[in-house]
N, C-alpha and C positions, 0 to 999 in steps of 0.2 A: 083609272083602275087602281084601287088600293091593293098593295101586295099583302099576302098572307102574313100575319104577325108570327113571330117565332119567340114564344115565351121563354124557352130555355136560353136562347141567345141573349134575350133582354135581361134575364136573371144573372147570367154570367157577366154581362156588361155592368150591371148595377153593383156587383161585388168588386169590381176593379178599383183598387186603391188610387189609381192615377186618373180617375174620372174627373174631368173639370166641371165647372158650373155650380149650380145651386140645388142639385138633386130634385129637379122639377118643382121647386118652391118659388121660383121667380114669377113675376108678373108676365103674362104673355107679351112677347115682343121686346122684353128687356135684354134678351140675348139673341144672337143670330148665328146660325151655322154657315160656314163658308166652305165651299167645296173646291178643292184644287183639281181642276179637270185634267191637269197633266199627270196626276197620280190615280185618279178615279178609274176603275175598271168596270163600273156598272154592276157590281155583284149584289147590290141592293140590301146589304146588311143594315144600312141606315133606315131604309123603309121598314124593314122587318122589326126593328126595335123601337122606333119612335112612337111614343104613345099619343102624339098630337098630329100625326100625318103631315109633318112638315115636308117630307121628301117625296120625290117621284123620280124614278129612273126611266130615262128615255133616250132616244137617239140624239147624239150631240148635234147641235145646230151647225149648219154649214159655215157660217162666218166665224164661229168660235173654233171650229176644226181647222179652217184655213189659216187662222192666226197662230196656230201652234207650230213649234219647231218640227222639222221633217221627221226625225226619229220618233218623236212623241206621236205624230199622226200615224206612223206605221204601227206603233204599239196599240193605239186606240182602235185602229182597224182590226188588228188581231183579236181584240177583246169585244168585237161586235158593234163598235161605234156607239156604245152606251156610256152614259154618265149620269150622275145624280144632279137633280135640280131641287130648288127649294121654293116651290110655288106657294106654300103656306108658311113662309118665314115668320109672319107676324104671330103665329101660334106657338112659336118656340118658347119654352119655359126654362131653358138652360139646364136640362137634366144631364147632358153630356153623354148619354148612352150611345149616340151616333158616333162620337169621337172614338170611344174605346172599342166599339163593335166593328169599325171600318178596318178590314184587313190590309188595306193599302195605306192607312194613315193619311187619308186624303181630306179629312174634315177637321176643322177647328171651330170652336165657338168663341164669339167675341161680343162685346157690348157695341150696340149701334152708335 
């Protein structure tokens, strides 16, 4: 299921002077977003602004959850056991909208 896009949030992210990447001009797959599950609260801002549907927010995998520190697991439980995943990572074009839209600062983009 693709989350509803939020054009105003995307416009706001596009104006951010600290936005990393190549402004969606890179070849697909030349950048990849990395989600820090210790910080992600599953708010889905990344899904809402990504023009290439790279992200999907869903229930955190059991093995990932169990590998986290105790207090991080408690925090994730409070936030509904949700986190962002990148099932379409090869579609990333390095626009950086996800990085600046994430309220938890849980996403960075890097070269593969």
